[in-house]
MARKOLDREN-748713 format. One record per residue: z, x, y of N, C-alpha, C in turn; residue in three letters; residue number from 1. Coordinates in pm, 1 decimal. Layout:
BEGIN
- n_w, n_u, n_v, ca_w, ca_u, ca_v, c_w, c_u, c_v, aa, i
- Z, X, Y, Z, X, Y, Z, X, Y, ALA, NUM
...
//
This chain:
BEGIN
- n_w, n_u, n_v, ca_w, ca_u, ca_v, c_w, c_u, c_v, aa, i
- -2892.1, -1085.0, -2328.0, -3020.2, -1146.3, -2297.2, -3117.7, -1034.8, -2262.0, MET, 1
- -3234.4, -1037.1, -2321.5, -3334.9, -934.2, -2295.6, -3400.7, -959.5, -2160.6, ALA, 2
- -3431.2, -852.2, -2090.7, -3496.8, -868.2, -1961.5, -3647.1, -884.1, -1982.7, SER, 3
- -3708.4, -960.4, -1894.9, -3851.9, -981.5, -1900.8, -3920.6, -863.4, -1834.5, THR, 4
- -4018.6, -803.3, -1901.4, -4087.5, -691.5, -1837.5, -4162.9, -739.3, -1714.2, PRO, 5
- -4165.2, -655.7, -1611.0, -4235.1, -696.1, -1490.1, -4385.0, -683.6, -1511.6, SER, 6
- -4457.8, -760.5, -1437.6, -4602.8, -760.9, -1448.5, -4661.5, -639.6, -1378.0, SER, 7
- -4782.4, -605.5, -1415.9, -4853.4, -496.2, -1351.0, -4928.5, -542.7, -1227.2, ASP, 8
- -4927.5, -673.1, -1198.8, -5007.5, -726.2, -1089.2, -4929.8, -827.7, -1006.7, GLN, 9
- -4969.5, -837.6, -880.1, -4922.5, -944.9, -793.4, -5045.9, -1014.1, -735.7, VAL, 10
- -5030.6, -1142.1, -707.1, -5137.0, -1219.2, -644.8, -5097.3, -1246.3, -500.8, PHE, 11
- -5185.9, -1214.1, -408.9, -5168.8, -1256.5, -270.2, -5256.8, -1379.1, -256.4, ILE, 12
- -5193.4, -1492.6, -237.9, -5264.2, -1620.6, -237.7, -5293.4, -1663.1, -94.7, ARG, 13
- -5413.2, -1710.4, -69.4, -5457.4, -1748.7, 64.1, -5404.7, -1882.1, 110.4, GLY, 14
- -5278.6, -1907.5, 81.7, -5208.3, -2026.8, 128.1, -5084.3, -1977.8, 201.2, ILE, 15
- -5066.3, -2023.6, 324.4, -4949.9, -1979.8, 401.2, -4824.2, -2048.6, 349.9, THR, 16
- -4710.2, -1999.0, 393.3, -4582.8, -2057.3, 347.7, -4570.3, -2204.7, 382.3, ARG, 17
- -4638.1, -2247.5, 490.6, -4631.1, -2389.5, 526.3, -4744.4, -2471.3, 463.9, ASP, 18
- -4819.5, -2411.4, 368.7, -4916.9, -2485.8, 290.6, -5058.5, -2490.2, 345.4, GLY, 19
- -5085.8, -2420.5, 454.7, -5220.7, -2421.1, 511.5, -5307.9, -2314.0, 446.0, ARG, 20
- -5437.9, -2343.1, 436.7, -5532.7, -2243.7, 385.9, -5549.3, -2134.6, 491.1, ALA, 21
- -5545.4, -2010.0, 447.7, -5559.4, -1896.8, 538.8, -5705.6, -1880.8, 577.7, PHE, 22
- -5728.8, -1850.2, 701.9, -5863.1, -1829.2, 755.3, -5874.6, -1688.7, 810.1, ARG, 23
- -5992.4, -1628.3, 809.7, -6122.1, -1683.3, 773.7, -6135.8, -1701.7, 623.1, PRO, 24
- -6233.5, -1779.9, 583.7, -6247.6, -1813.4, 442.2, -6283.2, -1693.0, 355.2, SER, 25
- -6334.2, -1585.6, 413.8, -6368.4, -1466.6, 335.3, -6262.9, -1356.0, 346.9, ASP, 26
- -6140.1, -1393.2, 381.1, -6034.5, -1293.0, 401.9, -6011.8, -1207.1, 277.5, TRP, 27
- -6019.7, -1267.3, 158.1, -5991.8, -1192.1, 34.8, -6096.9, -1083.3, 12.7, ALA, 28
- -6222.2, -1117.0, 35.3, -6328.8, -1018.3, 20.4, -6315.8, -908.4, 125.0, GLU, 29
- -6277.2, -945.7, 247.0, -6259.2, -846.0, 353.3, -6145.7, -749.8, 319.4, ARG, 30
- -6032.9, -803.9, 276.3, -5918.5, -719.2, 241.9, -5953.3, -627.5, 124.7, LEU, 31
- -6014.6, -682.4, 22.5, -6053.3, -600.5, -92.6, -6156.6, -495.6, -52.3, ALA, 32
- -6243.4, -528.8, 41.6, -6341.6, -432.3, 90.1, -6276.5, -315.1, 161.2, GLY, 33
- -6175.3, -343.0, 241.5, -6101.4, -236.5, 310.1, -6032.5, -146.7, 208.0, VAL, 34
- -5985.4, -204.8, 99.6, -5910.9, -129.9, -1.5, -6001.5, -64.6, -106.5, MET, 35
- -6133.1, -82.1, -96.0, -6225.9, -33.1, -198.3, -6219.2, 117.4, -219.1, ALA, 36
- -6183.0, 191.8, -116.9, -6177.9, 338.1, -130.8, -6061.5, 385.8, -216.2, GLN, 37
- -5961.9, 302.7, -236.0, -5845.1, 341.5, -314.9, -5868.5, 301.7, -459.9, PHE, 38
- -5889.3, 403.0, -543.5, -5925.2, 377.2, -682.5, -5880.9, 493.0, -769.3, ARG, 39
- -5871.3, 470.3, -899.2, -5837.1, 581.0, -988.9, -5937.2, 695.5, -971.0, PRO, 40
- -5887.4, 815.1, -962.4, -5975.0, 930.8, -945.9, -6014.1, 958.5, -802.5, GLY, 41
- -5960.0, 882.9, -707.5, -5990.6, 906.3, -566.8, -6106.9, 822.3, -518.0, GLY, 42
- -6145.7, 847.3, -393.1, -6252.0, 769.9, -329.1, -6383.2, 785.6, -405.4, ALA, 43
- -6464.7, 682.0, -398.0, -6596.3, 686.0, -463.1, -6680.4, 796.7, -400.6, ALA, 44
- -6763.8, 857.5, -480.9, -6845.1, 967.9, -430.7, -6954.4, 917.0, -337.3, ARG, 45
- -7003.7, 1005.7, -254.5, -7110.2, 973.7, -159.5, -7231.1, 918.3, -234.1, GLN, 46
- -7286.4, 808.3, -187.3, -7404.7, 749.9, -248.2, -7377.4, 658.7, -366.3, GLY, 47
- -7250.7, 643.5, -405.4, -7217.5, 555.4, -517.8, -7236.5, 409.6, -475.4, ALA, 48
- -7258.0, 324.0, -573.0, -7271.2, 181.7, -543.6, -7140.7, 128.9, -485.6, HIS, 49
- -7152.9, 34.1, -396.8, -7035.5, -27.4, -336.6, -6970.3, -117.8, -440.8, ILE, 50
- -6839.8, -105.2, -455.8, -6766.5, -190.3, -549.4, -6621.6, -199.3, -504.2, SER, 51
- -6554.8, -303.8, -550.9, -6412.9, -318.7, -521.0, -6332.4, -221.3, -605.4, TYR, 52
- -6217.1, -184.8, -554.4, -6124.1, -103.6, -632.1, -6068.6, -188.9, -745.9, SER, 53
- -6049.6, -132.5, -864.1, -5986.9, -210.4, -971.2, -5841.0, -242.0, -939.9, PRO, 54
- -5786.4, -180.2, -836.3, -5647.6, -204.4, -797.1, -5633.5, -316.9, -695.4, TRP, 55
- -5744.4, -368.6, -642.7, -5738.1, -472.2, -538.8, -5866.2, -555.3, -547.4, CYS, 56
- -5858.2, -669.2, -615.6, -5977.3, -746.7, -650.3, -5964.9, -889.8, -597.7, VAL, 57
- -6068.0, -939.0, -526.3, -6064.4, -1078.5, -481.6, -6095.1, -1172.1, -598.1, PRO, 58
- -6033.3, -1288.3, -595.9, -6057.3, -1388.9, -699.1, -6018.8, -1525.0, -642.8, THR, 59
- -6026.4, -1627.2, -724.5, -5983.3, -1761.6, -687.4, -5882.5, -1808.5, -790.8, THR, 60
- -5773.7, -1867.5, -744.4, -5668.9, -1918.1, -832.1, -5631.8, -2057.8, -786.4, LEU, 61
- -5649.0, -2155.3, -872.6, -5621.0, -2295.5, -839.1, -5691.7, -2338.2, -710.8, ASP, 62
- -5816.3, -2294.5, -694.5, -5896.1, -2333.7, -579.3, -5867.0, -2257.9, -451.1, GLY, 63
- -5774.7, -2164.1, -454.4, -5739.6, -2086.7, -334.8, -5785.3, -1942.5, -350.7, ALA, 64
- -5837.9, -1886.7, -242.8, -5876.0, -1745.4, -243.8, -5751.1, -1661.5, -265.0, LYS, 65
- -5765.1, -1555.3, -343.5, -5653.5, -1465.3, -374.0, -5704.4, -1322.7, -381.4, CYS, 66
- -5611.4, -1229.9, -372.9, -5639.2, -1090.8, -403.4, -5539.1, -1049.7, -509.8, VAL, 67
- -5589.7, -995.1, -619.1, -5504.3, -943.5, -725.5, -5481.9, -796.0, -695.7, VAL, 68
- -5355.2, -758.3, -679.5, -5320.6, -620.2, -646.8, -5244.9, -560.2, -764.6, VAL, 69
- -5296.6, -451.2, -817.7, -5235.2, -383.6, -932.0, -5127.4, -288.4, -882.1, HIS, 70
- -5014.9, -285.8, -951.7, -4903.8, -199.2, -910.5, -4936.2, -50.0, -917.1, ARG, 71
- -5041.0, -12.7, -988.0, -5081.9, 128.2, -990.4, -5116.1, 176.4, -849.7, ALA, 72
- -5161.4, 84.9, -763.6, -5189.9, 121.9, -625.0, -5064.5, 176.1, -557.6, LEU, 73
- -4950.6, 113.9, -584.8, -4823.9, 157.2, -525.1, -4788.8, 299.4, -567.8, GLN, 74
- -4812.4, 332.1, -692.8, -4779.5, 465.4, -743.5, -4874.4, 571.9, -689.4, ALA, 75
- -5003.1, 537.9, -678.9, -5103.0, 637.2, -639.6, -5123.6, 646.9, -488.7, HIS, 76
- -5111.0, 535.4, -417.9, -5133.6, 532.0, -273.2, -5029.6, 441.0, -208.2, GLU, 77
- -4905.7, 489.3, -191.8, -4799.0, 404.5, -137.7, -4831.0, 342.9, -1.5, PRO, 78
- -4899.4, 416.5, 84.6, -4932.1, 361.3, 216.8, -5033.6, 247.6, 205.8, MET, 79
- -5126.4, 257.1, 112.4, -5223.1, 149.7, 90.8, -5151.7, 25.3, 37.4, ALA, 80
- -5058.3, 45.7, -56.4, -4977.9, -65.1, -108.6, -4901.9, -132.6, 6.5, TRP, 81
- -4837.4, -52.4, 89.7, -4762.8, -107.3, 203.4, -4854.6, -185.5, 296.7, ASP, 82
- -4974.7, -134.7, 319.9, -5070.5, -203.8, 405.8, -5100.8, -343.3, 352.1, PHE, 83
- -5129.9, -353.0, 223.6, -5164.9, -481.4, 162.8, -5045.2, -576.9, 165.5, VAL, 84
- -4927.7, -527.0, 129.5, -4809.0, -612.7, 128.2, -4769.1, -654.8, 270.1, MET, 85
- -4785.0, -565.0, 366.9, -4756.6, -600.6, 506.4, -4856.6, -703.5, 557.9, ASP, 86
- -4982.0, -693.5, 514.8, -5082.8, -793.1, 551.2, -5036.7, -931.3, 505.4, PHE, 87
- -4992.8, -939.5, 381.4, -4945.6, -1067.2, 327.5, -4824.0, -1117.5, 404.7, ALA, 88
- -4730.6, -1028.4, 432.2, -4608.6, -1066.8, 503.9, -4639.7, -1110.7, 646.7, LYS, 89
- -4719.9, -1031.7, 717.9, -4752.1, -1062.7, 857.5, -4825.2, -1195.5, 871.7, ASP, 90
- -4904.5, -1231.7, 771.8, -4981.0, -1356.1, 776.6, -4913.9, -1469.2, 700.0, ASN, 91
- -4790.7, -1444.6, 655.7, -4709.4, -1544.0, 584.4, -4781.6, -1601.2, 462.7, GLU, 92
- -4850.2, -1513.1, 388.7, -4920.2, -1555.7, 267.7, -4825.7, -1552.8, 148.5, LEU, 93
- -4853.8, -1636.0, 51.6, -4773.3, -1640.3, -69.7, -4803.4, -1518.0, -155.3, GLN, 94
- -4699.4, -1450.3, -198.8, -4713.5, -1337.1, -290.7, -4647.7, -1378.9, -421.1, VAL, 95
- -4725.7, -1378.1, -528.1, -4680.2, -1428.3, -657.6, -4688.7, -1317.2, -760.5, ILE, 96
- -4579.1, -1294.4, -828.1, -4577.4, -1197.7, -937.9, -4657.1, -1257.3, -1053.1, GLU, 97
- -4752.7, -1181.4, -1104.4, -4828.5, -1228.9, -1220.2, -4732.2, -1242.2, -1337.2, ALA, 98
- -4744.6, -1349.4, -1411.6, -4654.7, -1367.9, -1524.7, -4718.8, -1312.8, -1651.3, CYS, 99
- -4635.1, -1267.8, -1738.8, -4681.9, -1218.2, -1867.5, -4667.3, -1330.2, -1969.2, LEU, 100
- -4777.6, -1366.2, -2033.4, -4774.8, -1472.0, -2133.3, -4771.5, -1409.7, -2271.6, LEU, 101
- -4692.5, -1466.4, -2360.0, -4691.1, -1412.6, -2496.6, -4824.7, -1439.0, -2563.8, PRO, 102
- -4858.6, -1354.4, -2658.2, -4980.5, -1375.9, -2735.2, -4966.9, -1504.6, -2814.4, ASP, 103
- -5078.0, -1576.8, -2828.1, -5077.3, -1700.4, -2905.4, -5060.3, -1666.0, -3052.7, ALA, 104
- -4983.6, -1746.5, -3125.0, -4970.2, -1720.6, -3269.0, -5104.7, -1741.8, -3336.8, PRO, 105
- -5127.0, -1668.4, -3444.0, -5252.2, -1682.2, -3518.2, -5260.2, -1821.3, -3579.1, ASP, 106
- -5380.3, -1879.8, -3570.2, -5401.8, -2012.7, -3628.0, -5412.8, -1999.3, -3779.2, ALA, 107
- -5365.9, -2099.9, -3853.7, -5380.8, -2096.0, -3999.3, -5528.2, -2090.7, -4036.9, PRO, 108
- -5558.1, -2024.6, -4146.6, -5696.6, -2012.3, -4192.9, -5756.7, -2149.9, -4214.8, ALA, 109
- -5879.7, -2167.4, -4168.9, -5950.7, -2292.6, -4190.5, -5926.6, -2397.2, -4083.7, GLY, 110
- -5835.3, -2375.6, -3992.5, -5813.1, -2475.9, -3888.5, -5889.8, -2437.3, -3763.2, SER, 111
- -5935.6, -2536.9, -3691.9, -6008.9, -2514.7, -3567.7, -5908.7, -2486.2, -3456.8, ALA, 112
- -5949.5, -2409.8, -3355.2, -5859.4, -2383.9, -3243.5, -5813.4, -2514.3, -3181.1, PRO, 113
- -5687.5, -2520.4, -3145.3, -5632.4, -2639.2, -3082.7, -5584.0, -2744.0, -3180.6, GLY, 114
- -5606.1, -2721.6, -3311.7, -5561.2, -2817.9, -3411.0, -5444.4, -2758.0, -3487.7, GLN, 115
- -5337.9, -2827.8, -3491.3, -5222.1, -2781.8, -3567.0, -5211.6, -2855.2, -3698.4, GLY, 116
- -5110.3, -2822.6, -3772.8, -5086.6, -2892.2, -3899.4, -5040.9, -3033.2, -3869.8, ALA, 117
- -5081.0, -3126.5, -3952.5, -5046.4, -3267.0, -3932.1, -4906.9, -3296.7, -3975.5, ALA, 118
//
């Protein structure tokens, strides 16, 4: 049996293990803001526009605030990775491995998306 390749990302979901929404409501933006300095090529230069790190991005998944954490953070800044994962653990947040979906097969010529052969 072939092994499934691991994903490059994990989602820290703002739902606790007992199903409650994590507070404050802007926790994902705050966490991503703290992690903004950790990025490919090192910290942003002085005077650069403020932006999130591509390795730690806030988003929403199924109506819940989340932070998408790229595994490259672990390789480049292990202590930063540990900080984020410990944050999730200490606050009993759900950590979900991003799943890899296979590419959709090409649709037959002339058919509209979502329509298969009859």
